[in-house]
All heavy atoms as an XYZ file, in Angstrom:
799
protein
N     123.234     49.148    102.708
C     121.832     49.589    102.627
C     121.599     50.790    103.526
O     120.651     51.501    103.398
C     120.898     48.448    102.952
C     119.467     48.844    102.853
S     118.432     47.404    102.881
C     117.159     47.979    103.924
N     122.491     51.069    104.471
C     122.325     52.211    105.322
C     121.657     51.831    106.635
O     121.696     50.688    107.068
N     121.019     52.786    107.244
C     120.412     52.618    108.531
C     119.245     51.649    108.477
O     118.463     51.687    107.567
C     119.957     53.981    109.054
C     119.315     53.922    110.413
C     118.972     55.286    110.930
N     118.115     55.063    112.117
C     117.266     55.926    112.572
N     117.127     57.096    111.964
N     116.537     55.668    113.611
N     119.105     50.882    109.516
C     117.935     50.026    109.653
C     116.821     50.741    110.363
O     117.056     51.381    111.404
C     118.293     48.759    110.444
C     119.217     47.835    109.670
O     119.123     47.752    108.461
N     120.123     47.169    110.395
N     115.641     50.718    109.844
C     114.513     51.390    110.405
C     113.540     50.310    110.945
O     113.381     49.271    110.392
C     113.745     52.213    109.366
C     114.535     53.437    108.953
C     115.309     53.424    107.789
C     114.496     54.611    109.683
C     116.028     54.544    107.390
C     115.181     55.730    109.291
C     115.985     55.698    108.155
N     112.895     50.722    112.038
C     111.805     49.821    112.575
C     110.461     50.508    112.311
O     110.381     51.636    111.806
C     112.029     49.449    114.017
C     112.031     50.663    114.950
O     111.435     51.696    114.593
O     112.582     50.538    116.077
N     109.432     49.842    112.746
C     108.070     50.337    112.536
C     107.856     51.714    113.208
O     107.234     52.614    112.652
C     107.084     49.317    113.086
C     105.674     49.517    112.623
C     104.853     48.231    112.723
C     104.163     48.133    114.049
N     103.224     47.039    114.149
N     108.453     51.891    114.386
C     108.295     53.172    115.099
C     108.955     54.316    114.331
O     108.408     55.399    114.248
C     108.901     53.046    116.496
C     108.635     54.257    117.377
C     109.197     54.073    118.788
O     109.923     53.116    119.066
N     108.887     54.981    119.655
N     110.156     54.018    113.794
C     110.833     55.037    112.961
C     109.987     55.480    111.773
O     109.857     56.674    111.498
C     112.182     54.522    112.450
C     113.216     54.327    113.564
O     113.194     55.055    114.548
O     114.037     53.415    113.417
N     109.433     54.472    111.110
C     108.624     54.772    109.912
C     107.374     55.543    110.306
O     106.860     56.385    109.536
C     108.267     53.510    109.170
C     109.451     52.747    108.574
C     108.964     51.493    107.874
C     110.235     53.603    107.608
N     106.866     55.295    111.485
C     105.662     56.020    111.957
C     105.892     57.502    112.179
O     104.969     58.291    112.234
N     107.153     57.893    112.357
C     107.522     59.300    112.561
C     107.548     60.117    111.285
O     107.565     61.333    111.314
C     108.904     59.397    113.195
C     108.993     58.796    114.589
C     110.420     58.887    115.053
C     110.628     58.158    116.399
N     112.047     58.193    116.788
N     107.498     59.418    110.162
C     107.626     60.076    108.837
C     106.635     61.238    108.639
O     107.055     62.334    108.263
C     107.539     59.082    107.720
C     107.757     59.709    106.370
C     109.020     59.962    105.895
C     106.637     60.011    105.568
C     109.212     60.569    104.679
C     106.848     60.611    104.328
C     108.114     60.877    103.874
O     108.341     61.492    102.676
N     105.341     61.041    108.895
C     104.407     62.165    108.703
C     104.754     63.411    109.541
O     104.680     64.552    109.060
C     103.051     61.609    109.045
C     103.190     60.099    108.863
C     104.629     59.845    109.240
N     105.122     63.195    110.780
C     105.494     64.314    111.663
C     106.772     64.979    111.158
O     106.838     66.214    111.185
C     105.673     63.826    113.108
C     106.049     64.926    114.068
C     105.026     66.100    114.171
O     103.842     65.886    113.903
O     105.490     67.222    114.434
N     107.715     64.212    110.699
C     108.955     64.790    110.150
C     108.620     65.651    108.925
O     109.127     66.751    108.779
C     109.975     63.682    109.821
C     110.497     63.015    111.085
C     111.112     64.229    108.950
C     111.283     61.771    110.867
N     107.724     65.188    108.109
C     107.310     65.950    106.921
C     106.662     67.269    107.331
O     106.940     68.318    106.736
C     106.401     65.148    106.045
S     107.188     63.762    105.196
N     105.803     67.237    108.352
C     105.166     68.469    108.819
C     106.222     69.442    109.389
O     106.148     70.628    109.106
C     104.125     68.155    109.903
C     102.836     67.587    109.323
C     101.731     67.480    110.379
N     101.997     66.472    111.415
C     101.736     65.162    111.246
N     101.186     64.700    110.161
N     102.020     64.293    112.237
N     107.206     68.909    110.134
C     108.238     69.762    110.693
C     109.067     70.376    109.580
O     109.394     71.572    109.659
C     109.123     68.937    111.634
C     108.461     68.605    112.972
C     109.369     67.781    113.849
O     110.625     67.939    113.763
O     108.843     67.032    114.679
N     109.408     69.618    108.589
C     110.209     70.139    107.470
C     109.429     71.250    106.780
O     110.009     72.322    106.442
C     110.579     69.003    106.475
C     111.133     69.556    105.150
C     111.593     68.045    107.114
N     108.146     71.011    106.509
C     107.329     72.046    105.857
C     107.266     73.320    106.684
O     107.426     74.418    106.149
C     105.935     71.492    105.634
C     105.033     72.409    104.859
C     103.690     71.742    104.598
C     102.780     72.717    103.824
N     101.436     72.110    103.573
N     107.050     73.165    108.003
C     106.991     74.320    108.872
C     108.317     75.083    108.926
O     108.337     76.317    108.896
C     106.582     73.906    110.300
N     109.415     74.323    108.994
C     110.739     74.968    109.008
C     111.034     75.711    107.716
O     111.583     76.794    107.721
C     111.826     73.944    109.292
C     111.840     73.408    110.736
C     112.768     72.189    110.816
C     112.276     74.466    111.712
N     110.619     75.128    106.592
C     110.843     75.799    105.299
C     110.032     77.118    105.232
O     110.541     78.122    104.738
C     110.469     74.876    104.133
C     111.507     73.800    103.874
C     111.139     72.917    102.695
C     112.218     71.877    102.397
N     111.928     71.032    101.273
N     108.819     77.071    105.781
C     108.004     78.298    105.791
C     108.667     79.345    106.691
O     108.726     80.537    106.309
C     106.611     77.961    106.320
C     105.691     79.148    106.386
C     104.320     78.830    106.916
C     103.497     80.099    106.998
N     102.309     79.937    107.845
N     109.160     78.917    107.820
C     109.849     79.858    108.718
C     111.091     80.446    108.057
O     111.339     81.653    108.179
C     110.221     79.120    110.038
C     110.754     80.050    111.108
C     110.947     79.316    112.419
O     110.424     78.227    112.637
O     111.713     79.882    113.242
N     111.825     79.636    107.371
C     113.003     80.132    106.625
C     112.596     81.192    105.592
O     113.236     82.252    105.491
C     113.797     78.968    105.984
C     114.834     79.491    104.986
C     114.451     78.117    107.052
N     111.564     80.914    104.824
C     111.075     81.904    103.864
C     110.673     83.199    104.543
O     111.036     84.289    104.031
C     109.880     81.338    103.055
C     110.236     80.357    101.985
C     109.069     80.019    101.080
N     107.877     79.584    101.806
C     107.590     78.306    102.108
N     108.435     77.353    101.850
N     106.475     78.025    102.739
N     109.942     83.121    105.647
C     109.525     84.320    106.329
C     110.705     85.098    106.916
O     110.768     86.327    106.799
C     108.549     83.948    107.483
C     107.203     83.441    106.987
C     106.324     82.810    108.077
O     106.805     82.673    109.231
O     105.182     82.454    107.752
N     111.681     84.368    107.462
C     112.845     85.032    108.018
C     113.710     85.635    106.919
O     114.281     86.723    107.080
C     113.679     84.054    108.831
C     113.056     83.661    110.190
C     113.859     82.562    110.860
C     112.960     84.872    111.126
N     113.769     84.999    105.803
C     114.545     85.510    104.634
C     113.919     86.820    104.156
O     114.605     87.799    103.883
C     114.600     84.475    103.508
O     115.238     83.341    103.991
C     115.344     85.047    102.307
N     112.578     86.862    104.071
C     111.883     88.080    103.686
C     112.095     89.206    104.694
O     112.433     90.335    104.354
C     110.371     87.782    103.506
C     109.497     88.999    103.194
C     109.916     89.644    101.843
C     108.055     88.583    103.152
N     111.955     88.852    105.986
C     112.164     89.838    107.014
C     113.598     90.378    106.984
O     113.800     91.575    107.141
C     111.850     89.237    108.391
C     111.880     90.220    109.534
C     111.430     89.585    110.829
C     111.389     90.611    111.929
N     110.898     90.053    113.192
N     114.555     89.512    106.781
C     115.929     89.899    106.708
C     116.164     90.849    105.542
O     116.866     91.888    105.667
C     116.838     88.671    106.617
S     118.600     89.056    106.631
N     115.579     90.553    104.399
C     115.708     91.411    103.236
C     115.102     92.801    103.494
O     115.697     93.822    103.110
C     115.004     90.798    102.027
O     115.634     89.640    101.632
N     113.994     92.848    104.180
C     113.333     94.102    104.506
C     114.225     94.907    105.450
O     114.396     96.120    105.312
C     111.958     93.860    105.133
C     110.954     93.308    104.168
C     109.665     92.798    104.840
O     109.675     92.499    106.031
N     108.622     92.662    104.060
N     114.797     94.263    106.464
C     115.629     94.942    107.410
C     116.937     95.419    106.756
O     117.432     96.503    107.095
C     115.951     94.053    108.616
C     114.753     93.780    109.512
C     114.201     95.064    110.044
C     112.946     94.847    110.854
N     112.363     96.104    111.318
N     117.499     94.656    105.803
C     118.647     95.075    105.077
C     118.354     96.360    104.271
O     119.178     97.247    104.207
C     119.154     93.947    104.170
C     119.901     92.850    104.877
C     121.274     93.257    105.393
O     121.836     94.259    104.907
O     121.769     92.566    106.273
N     117.169     96.384    103.688
C     116.764     97.556    102.893
C     116.638     98.795    103.794
O     117.062     99.876    103.463
C     115.471     97.271    102.156
N     116.038     98.608    104.967
C     115.916     99.721    105.934
C     117.309    100.179    106.367
O     117.563    101.388    106.459
C     115.165     99.247    107.161
C     113.688     99.046    106.959
C     112.967     98.519    108.186
O     113.364     98.935    109.302
O     112.030     97.716    108.059
N     118.210     99.250    106.611
C     119.544     99.555    107.023
C     120.275    100.412    105.979
O     120.863    101.429    106.279
C     120.338     98.286    107.296
C     121.779     98.441    107.709
C     122.380     97.039    107.917
C     123.855     97.112    108.155
N     124.665     97.095    106.965
N     120.156     99.958    104.704
C     120.794    100.693    103.607
C     120.207    102.086    103.453
O     120.917    103.088    103.174
C     120.657     99.900    102.300
C     121.599     98.731    102.202
C     121.574     98.104    100.801
N     120.256     97.692    100.348
C     119.713     96.517    100.598
N     120.367     95.597    101.324
N     118.521     96.220    100.119
N     118.870    102.216    103.644
C     118.209    103.502    103.540
C     118.703    104.482    104.630
O     118.970    105.665    104.356
C     116.688    103.362    103.606
N     118.881    103.977    105.811
C     119.367    104.811    106.911
C     120.830    105.237    106.631
O     121.194    106.390    106.803
C     119.268    104.091    108.263
C     117.785    103.984    108.634
C     120.049    104.785    109.358
C     117.502    103.016    109.801
N     121.642    104.271    106.186
C     123.050    104.575    105.859
C     123.110    105.626    104.745
O     123.916    106.555    104.803
C     123.783    103.330    105.465
C     123.983    102.363    106.617
C     124.422    100.972    106.195
O     124.353    100.640    105.000
O     124.819    100.213    107.084
N     122.233    105.503    103.780
C     122.210    106.459    102.660
C     121.802    107.856    103.139
O     122.381    108.869    102.798
C     121.270    105.981    101.568
C     121.203    106.852    100.319
C     120.255    106.216     99.286
C     120.287    106.910     97.958
N     119.808    108.271     97.911
N     120.758    107.897    103.998
C     120.296    109.153    104.541
C     121.439    109.838    105.296
O     121.690    111.019    105.085
C     119.101    108.907    105.528
C     118.684    110.144    106.252
C     117.886    111.077    105.620
C     119.060    110.364    107.560
C     117.516    112.264    106.317
C     118.707    111.498    108.245
C     117.915    112.462    107.615
N     122.118    109.084    106.153
C     123.217    109.692    106.940
C     124.356    110.170    105.984
O     124.880    111.265    106.149
C     123.733    108.702    107.992
C     125.050    109.241    108.634
C     122.686    108.461    109.072
N     124.672    109.360    105.004
C     125.784    109.714    104.091
C     125.459    110.951    103.276
O     126.363    111.618    102.797
C     126.124    108.537    103.189
O     125.114    108.370    102.187
N     124.193    111.291    103.093
C     123.785    112.406    102.279
C     123.562    113.698    103.077
O     123.188    114.736    102.492
C     122.523    112.078    101.475
C     122.814    111.011    100.422
C     121.573    110.574     99.648
O     120.442    110.907    100.112
O     121.708    109.884     98.661
N     123.817    113.651    104.396
C     123.712    114.884    105.170
C     124.857    115.787    104.754
O     126.057    115.371    104.806
C     123.789    114.578    106.678
C     122.567    113.757    107.105
C     123.886    115.871    107.506
C     122.625    113.210    108.536
N     124.541    116.977    104.285
C     125.572    117.849    103.667
C     126.568    118.407    104.652
O     127.758    118.519    104.332
C     124.907    118.940    102.861
O     124.118    119.739    103.708
N     126.131    118.739    105.838
C     127.018    119.332    106.829
C     127.903    118.216    107.443
O     127.363    117.235    108.002
C     126.191    120.004    107.917
C     127.053    120.674    108.994
O     127.476    119.958    109.902
O     127.277    121.878    108.885
N     129.185    118.397    107.370
C     130.138    117.351    107.808
C     129.962    117.026    109.272
O     129.977    115.845    109.663
C     131.559    117.840    107.530
C     132.595    116.817    107.904
C     134.049    117.280    107.639
O     134.182    118.227    106.843
O     134.945    116.687    108.200
N     129.840    118.055    110.133
C     129.651    117.807    111.560
C     128.356    117.073    111.873
O     128.351    116.118    112.660
C     129.782    119.097    112.378
C     131.192    119.584    112.524
O     132.126    118.800    112.582
N     131.350    120.898    112.579
N     127.280    117.529    111.225
C     125.999    116.832    111.417
C     126.039    115.403    110.951
O     125.513    114.481    111.609
C     124.855    117.574    110.698
C     124.421    118.904    111.270
C     123.303    119.489    110.413
C     123.910    118.743    112.713
N     126.689    115.154    109.805
C     126.807    113.816    109.291
C     127.604    112.947    110.267
O     127.222    111.804    110.551
C     127.496    113.857    107.910
C     127.556    112.495    107.247
C     128.085    112.569    105.808
N     129.386    113.239    105.677
C     129.571    114.445    105.189
N     128.537    115.137    104.706
N     130.769    114.991    105.130
N     128.718    113.472    110.793
C     129.517    112.685    111.734
C     128.730    112.416    113.024
O     128.783    111.300    113.549
C     130.804    113.463    112.039
C     131.725    112.624    112.882
C     133.163    113.169    112.805
N     134.005    112.332    113.619
C     134.805    112.801    114.592
N     134.905    114.097    114.816
N     135.528    111.970    115.309
N     128.022    113.404    113.521
C     127.188    113.203    114.742
C     126.146    112.130    114.490
O     125.972    111.255    115.333
C     126.531    114.546    115.157
C     127.605    115.487    115.745
C     125.428    114.303    116.207
C     127.110    116.947    115.887
N     125.483    112.229    113.348
C     124.449    111.226    113.015
C     125.077    109.837    112.899
O     124.464    108.863    113.365
C     123.742    111.606    111.720
N     126.230    109.722    112.278
C     126.883    108.422    112.141
C     127.292    107.848    113.453
O     127.020    106.648    113.738
C     128.088    108.530    111.217
N     127.838    108.682    114.325
C     128.257    108.218    115.655
C     127.054    107.767    116.487
O     127.079    106.752    117.147
C     129.037    109.305    116.390
C     130.421    109.626    115.771
C     130.997    110.902    116.395
C     131.388    108.455    115.957
N     125.988    108.564    116.427
C     124.822    108.278    117.267
C     123.975    107.150    116.706
O     123.690    106.171    117.371
C     123.965    109.545    117.453
C     122.715    109.394    118.239
C     122.970    109.081    119.672
N     121.698    108.968    120.373
C     121.572    108.780    121.652
N     122.659    108.698    122.394
N     120.402    108.676    122.214
N     123.540    107.312    115.442
C     122.623    106.363    114.843
C     123.321    105.083    114.387
O     122.822    103.959    114.622
C     121.874    107.005    113.664
N     124.411    105.194    113.678
C     125.003    104.029    113.056
C     125.894    103.264    114.021
O     125.974    102.034    113.981
C     125.862    104.398    111.816
C     125.086    105.157    110.731
C     125.982    105.374    109.501
C     123.818    104.465    110.315
N     126.581    104.006    114.937
C     127.421    103.293    115.891
C     126.774    103.085    117.249
O     127.272    102.354    118.068
C     128.775    104.035    116.037
C     129.590    104.004    114.751
C     130.952    104.659    114.984
O     131.509    104.692    116.066
N     131.520    105.183    113.889
N     125.666    103.807    117.477
C     124.906    103.648    118.741
C     125.608    104.204    119.992
O     125.347    103.732    121.077
N     126.428    105.215    119.761
C     127.109    105.818    120.923
C     126.185    106.688    121.736
O     125.161    107.225    121.221
C     128.313    106.685    120.412
C     129.390    105.945    119.635
C     130.501    106.930    119.293
C     129.909    104.726    120.351
N     126.507    106.871    122.999
C     125.743    107.753    123.873
C     126.104    109.197    123.499
O     127.098    109.452    122.791
C     126.088    107.543    125.353
O     127.482    107.913    125.565
C     125.871    106.088    125.786
N     125.321    110.154    123.986
C     125.638    111.540    123.714
C     126.976    111.953    124.241
O     127.749    112.683    123.633
C     124.573    112.501    124.263
C     123.250    112.366    123.514
C     122.039    112.060    124.027
C     123.030    112.536    122.127
N     121.078    112.013    123.031
C     121.685    112.325    121.839
C     123.875    112.853    121.023
C     121.135    112.396    120.571
C     123.321    112.950    119.780
C     121.978    112.736    119.545
N     127.385    111.408    125.432
C     128.688    111.692    125.996
C     129.804    111.180    125.108
O     130.797    111.843    124.852
C     128.788    111.107    127.395
N     129.603    109.966    124.583
C     130.592    109.377    123.688
C     130.713    110.167    122.374
O     131.791    110.363    121.832
C     130.273    107.907    123.421
C     130.432    107.044    124.645
C     129.829    105.659    124.440
O     128.786    105.491    123.840
N     130.498    104.642    124.996
N     129.537    110.553    121.847
C     129.543    111.336    120.599
C     130.291    112.658    120.840
O     131.159    113.033    120.012
C     128.072    111.636    120.123
C     128.082    112.626    118.940
C     127.405    110.344    119.754
N     129.985    113.353    121.924
C     130.657    114.623    122.223
C     132.176    114.393    122.348
O     132.969    115.195    121.817
C     130.120    115.223    123.531
N     132.601    113.333    123.012
C     134.015    113.068    123.184
C     134.664    112.808    121.831
O     135.792    113.274    121.571
C     134.208    111.867    124.115
N     133.996    112.085    120.961
C     134.566    111.816    119.615
C     134.625    113.054    118.732
O     135.482    113.181    117.888
C     133.712    110.737    118.868
C     133.753    109.380    119.518
C     134.794    108.529    118.866
C     134.728    107.111    119.373
N     135.845    106.341    118.952
N     133.674    113.985    118.986
C     133.641    115.216    118.174
C     134.719    116.202    118.614
O     135.093    117.069    117.838
C     132.255    115.840    118.283
C     131.140    115.057    117.601
S     131.395    114.836    115.823
C     131.251    116.495    115.219
N     135.178    116.133    119.832
C     136.249    117.019    120.271
C     135.839    117.998    121.320
O     134.632    118.083    121.675
N     136.777    118.768    121.795
C     136.564    119.657    122.901
C     135.481    120.739    122.678
O     134.936    121.290    123.634
C     137.886    120.317    123.314
C     138.405    121.325    122.363
C     138.100    122.696    122.529
C     139.161    120.961    121.266
C     138.567    123.642    121.638
C     139.653    121.890    120.375
C     139.348    123.251    120.551
O     139.827    124.163    119.667
N     135.220    121.111    121.456
C     134.263    122.175    121.157
C     132.798    121.710    121.329
O     131.883    122.516    121.301
C     134.417    122.621    119.701
C     135.691    123.373    119.430
C     135.718    123.824    117.978
C     137.040    124.547    117.662
N     137.057    124.995    116.262
N     132.598    120.439    121.551
C     131.231    119.890    121.586
C     130.896    119.310    122.926
O     131.678    118.505    123.475
C     131.088    118.807    120.526
C     131.244    119.300    119.107
C     132.495    119.338    118.490
C     130.130    119.705    118.407
C     132.622    119.841    117.213
C     130.262    120.195    117.077
C     131.515    120.249    116.515
N     129.731    119.690    123.452
C     129.248    119.102    124.695
C     128.173    118.083    124.372
O     127.689    118.010    123.227
C     128.621    120.186    125.590
O     127.457    120.702    124.977
N     127.722    117.316    125.359
C     126.631    116.355    125.149
C     125.402    117.112    124.635
O     124.754    116.640    123.693
C     126.269    115.661    126.449
C     127.255    114.639    126.901
C     126.819    113.970    128.214
O     125.676    113.518    128.266
O     127.636    113.930    129.159
N     125.118    118.224    125.269
C     123.921    118.966    124.907
C     124.042    119.546    123.481
O     123.086    119.500    122.709
C     123.679    120.099    125.897
C     122.300    120.686    125.820
O     121.319    119.916    125.705
O     122.199    121.944    125.800
N     125.226    120.008    123.107
C     125.366    120.611    121.794
C     125.253    119.577    120.655
O     124.635    119.837    119.646
C     126.689    121.422    121.680
O     127.761    120.538    121.625
N     125.810    118.379    120.881
C     125.670    117.385    119.837
C     124.255    116.874    119.724
O     123.734    116.622    118.645
C     126.673    116.197    120.020
C     128.117    116.648    119.806
C     126.495    115.441    121.331
N     123.548    116.761    120.869
C     122.146    116.355    120.848
C     121.298    117.389    120.092
O     120.480    117.023    119.244
C     121.596    116.173    122.260
C     120.133    115.712    122.305
C     119.581    115.685    123.701
N     119.725    116.940    124.423
C     118.955    118.029    124.214
N     117.971    117.996    123.328
N     119.144    119.120    124.928
N     121.539    118.672    120.342
C     120.787    119.721    119.669
C     121.082    119.738    118.169
O     120.185    119.910    117.350
C     121.108    121.102    120.280
C     120.519    121.285    121.624
C     120.876    122.624    122.248
C     120.242    122.770    123.600
N     120.623    124.043    124.243
N     122.331    119.530    117.819
C     122.678    119.476    116.377
C     121.998    118.278    115.713
O     121.540    118.390    114.584
C     124.182    119.410    116.190
C     124.899    120.712    116.470
C     126.374    120.534    116.417
N     127.065    121.781    116.771
C     127.835    122.438    115.940
N     128.010    122.053    114.684
N     128.431    123.567    116.350
N     121.979    117.165    116.385
C     121.332    115.946    115.866
C     119.859    116.248    115.615
O     119.312    115.866    114.599
C     121.537    114.791    116.874
C     120.964    113.461    116.459
C     121.703    112.636    115.620
C     119.743    113.020    116.946
C     121.219    111.369    115.257
C     119.269    111.769    116.565
C     120.001    110.962    115.731
O     119.506    109.716    115.359
N     119.202    116.898    116.546
C     117.773    117.207    116.399
C     117.529    118.174    115.251
O     116.474    118.155    114.631
C     117.240    117.744    117.757
C     117.196    116.649    118.802
C     116.887    117.167    120.235
O     116.842    118.383    120.398
O     116.742    116.309    121.108
N     118.529    119.008    114.956
C     118.405    119.923    113.792
C     118.220    119.162    112.487
O     117.563    119.676    111.567
C     119.672    120.800    113.682
C     119.627    122.069    114.492
C     120.872    122.850    114.344
C     121.113    123.344    112.962
N     122.288    124.252    112.801
N     118.820    118.004    112.421
C     118.726    117.202    111.196
C     117.258    116.960    110.863
O     116.854    116.937    109.707
C     119.433    115.823    111.369
C     120.925    116.021    111.545
C     119.143    114.905    110.180
C     121.651    114.758    112.034
N     116.434    116.788    111.892
C     115.021    116.449    111.674
C     114.109    117.662    111.880
O     112.917    117.520    111.918
C     114.644    115.324    112.637
C     115.576    114.181    112.553
C     116.545    113.937    113.503
C     115.489    113.290    111.484
C     117.421    112.900    113.395
C     116.377    112.233    111.377
C     117.353    112.046    112.336
N     114.678    118.846    112.064
C     113.925    120.067    112.207
C     113.228    120.138    113.563
O     112.253    120.860    113.726
N     113.751    119.426    114.550
C     113.171    119.412    115.876
C     113.737    120.545    116.691
O     114.889    120.947    116.533
C     113.443    118.084    116.616
C     112.831    116.902    115.932
C     113.232    115.604    116.651
O     113.856    115.628    117.680
O     112.870    114.563    116.103
N     112.927    121.108    117.604
C     113.433    122.092    118.526
C     114.150    121.412    119.655
O     113.627    120.397    120.174
C     112.298    122.955    119.067
C     111.657    123.831    118.018
C     110.630    124.725    118.631
C     110.038    125.626    117.576
N     109.015    126.492    118.088
N     115.267    121.867    120.022
C     116.044    121.266    121.128
C     115.549    121.678    122.468
O     114.815    122.579    122.660
C     117.540    121.652    120.953
């Protein structure tokens, strides 16, 4: 027959039902939020992949997608690039003045 329940166990049933309902609502909300964030992530990846200039695309990928510091981006780009130069190139993507 399974587990034996007593009166106290049975009295918990309404609270368990409320908790289940609340948890299901939270799961729905988190699933929606996750879907929205996945869409944002894909849009950013698409934006970066469509940057026509190879160096700008690589700088954007290193900085935005990998989260590297400007010093790390410059090091990955090679000896021709300084922290300041990669930051300025990155800002060019958005038409910002360096």
